[in-house]
Each structure stands twice: as structure tokens, then as C-alpha cells.
C-alpha positions, -999 to 999 in steps of 0.1 A, spaced: -55 -54 147 -64 -18 154 -99 -8 166 -104 14 135 -89 22 101 -88 53 79 -106 51 46 -103 78 20 -135 87 2 -131 83 -36 -156 111 -42 -145 140 -19 -111 127 -7 -121 131 30 -104 107 54 -129 87 75 -121 68 107 -141 35 105 -143 10 133 -131 -24 121 -162 -40 135 -183 -18 111 -164 -25 79 -190 -51 68 -218 -27 73 -211 -6 41 -197 25 58 -205 60 44 -183 90 41 -190 114 70 -187 144 47 -205 135 15 -223 103 24 -208 83 -5 -202 46 3 -166 40 13 -148 13 -7 -134 -16 13 -126 -36 -18 -88 -30 -16 -85 -42 20 -67 -76 21 -53 -75 -15 -24 -62 -34 -33 -31 -54 -15 -20 -86 -4 17 -87 10 37 -116 29 70 -122 -5 86 -125 -20 72 -93 10 71 -70 6 104 -54 -31 99 -47 -30 62 -37 3 60 -19 13 94 -6 -23 104 1 -32 71 18 -47 74 53 -27 44 65 9 32 60 17 17 26 43 -8 15 50 -4 -23 67 -33 -41 86 -17 -70 92 -46 -94 98 -56 -131 83 -85 -150 117 -98 -162 130 -99 -126 131 -135 -111 134 -123 -74 105 -99 -80 83 -128 -91 94 -148 -60 83 -119 -37 48 -117 -52 33 -145 -30 48 -128 0 31 -96 -9 -2 -114 -12 3 -130 22 11 -96 38 -19 -80 22 -42 -105 39 -24 -105 72 -20 -67 76 -54 -58 61 -68 -27 78 -34 -17 91 -12 -14 60 -20 -11 23 2 -33 1 8 -20 -34 28 -29 -65 44 -6 -90 57 -21 -123 87 1 -131 89 -10 -167 55 5 -173 59 34 -149 94 48 -151 84 82 -136 83 70 -100 115 50 -105 132 82 -117 117 104 -90 129 81 -62 161 70 -79 152 33 -79 180 15 -96 175 -21 -84 145 -44 -83 128 -54 -62 128 -22 -41 103 -19 -13 91 16 -3 76 21 31 54 51 32 37 68 62 20 102 64 29 109 27 66 104 33 89 75 24 102 64 58 123 34 47 136 18 15 145 -19 13 163 -35 -16 162 -71 -26 139 -101 -22 134 -101 15 116 -129 35 82 -122 49 95 -120 84 119 -92 75 91 -73 58 69 -77 88 96 -63 111 99 -33 89 61 -28 89 61 -31 127 87 -3 129 65 21 109 32 15 128 
């Protein structure tokens, strides 16, 4: 686990480096003094066409985005793996889900034609795309490559 993580202030959008040891002490934004949210650490977060640029491309840490559809059996089988990754990689990687049936804009923008498709994002750029229901070990190896 790293010594610190980057949290983006929801009020002023400033990126704040917070020591992991101080996460439980209700950290404040260094710029505007607003409390920083740690609620999303350790859980899968839903994103949409409207929030993708802000939450994924603007994230202060690497992001794994599970692009899925409710009718897709392999997508449903990957969901528990995403939950496990969110807990195991909390503070190092954000795990997010994007329902492509409800959010076709991102699917069109990145030409996603198969589900599940996993986008690995670092520094606002997609650095890798994985297609299919991959086991947790394969996803962890991909995460290790982008850290």
C-alpha cells in the first residue's frame, strides 16, 4: 500500500496528497478547507456519460472502469471480482462501473463493441483496454503494470 493517496476536492477540484495513516482523521482540502470525501475508497463507484470525464479522466489515481450491460452474463460474473478489487486496491486504484445501455456516449467515444470491456486509465489517458470476463489475477497483473 502506498504511503499517501491523491483525493480530489469535490468543492474546488484541487488534488490533495493525503497520508494513508491520516485518512480516518477527516482530512481537509489544503486549498479551500472543505472536508475531503473518503467514502468511495474500497467500493465500486457507478459513473455515467455525464460524470466520466470528471470522475475517471480527472481522477488523481489510476482507474479501472468496468464497461458492462445488465443483459450480459459474463458481465454479471465479473461484478464480485470488481468488488474484491475495490477492497484490495483501495487507496491505490479506483474501481468504477459504466452501464453501457444507460450511457451509450462513452461506448461510442471509445468504440466499445463488446462487453465486458475493462478500461485502465492513468493520468487522464486510457493506457490499456481488456475485453472479456477476465479472472481477478489477470486484472491484478494489469493493475500492477499501470502503477
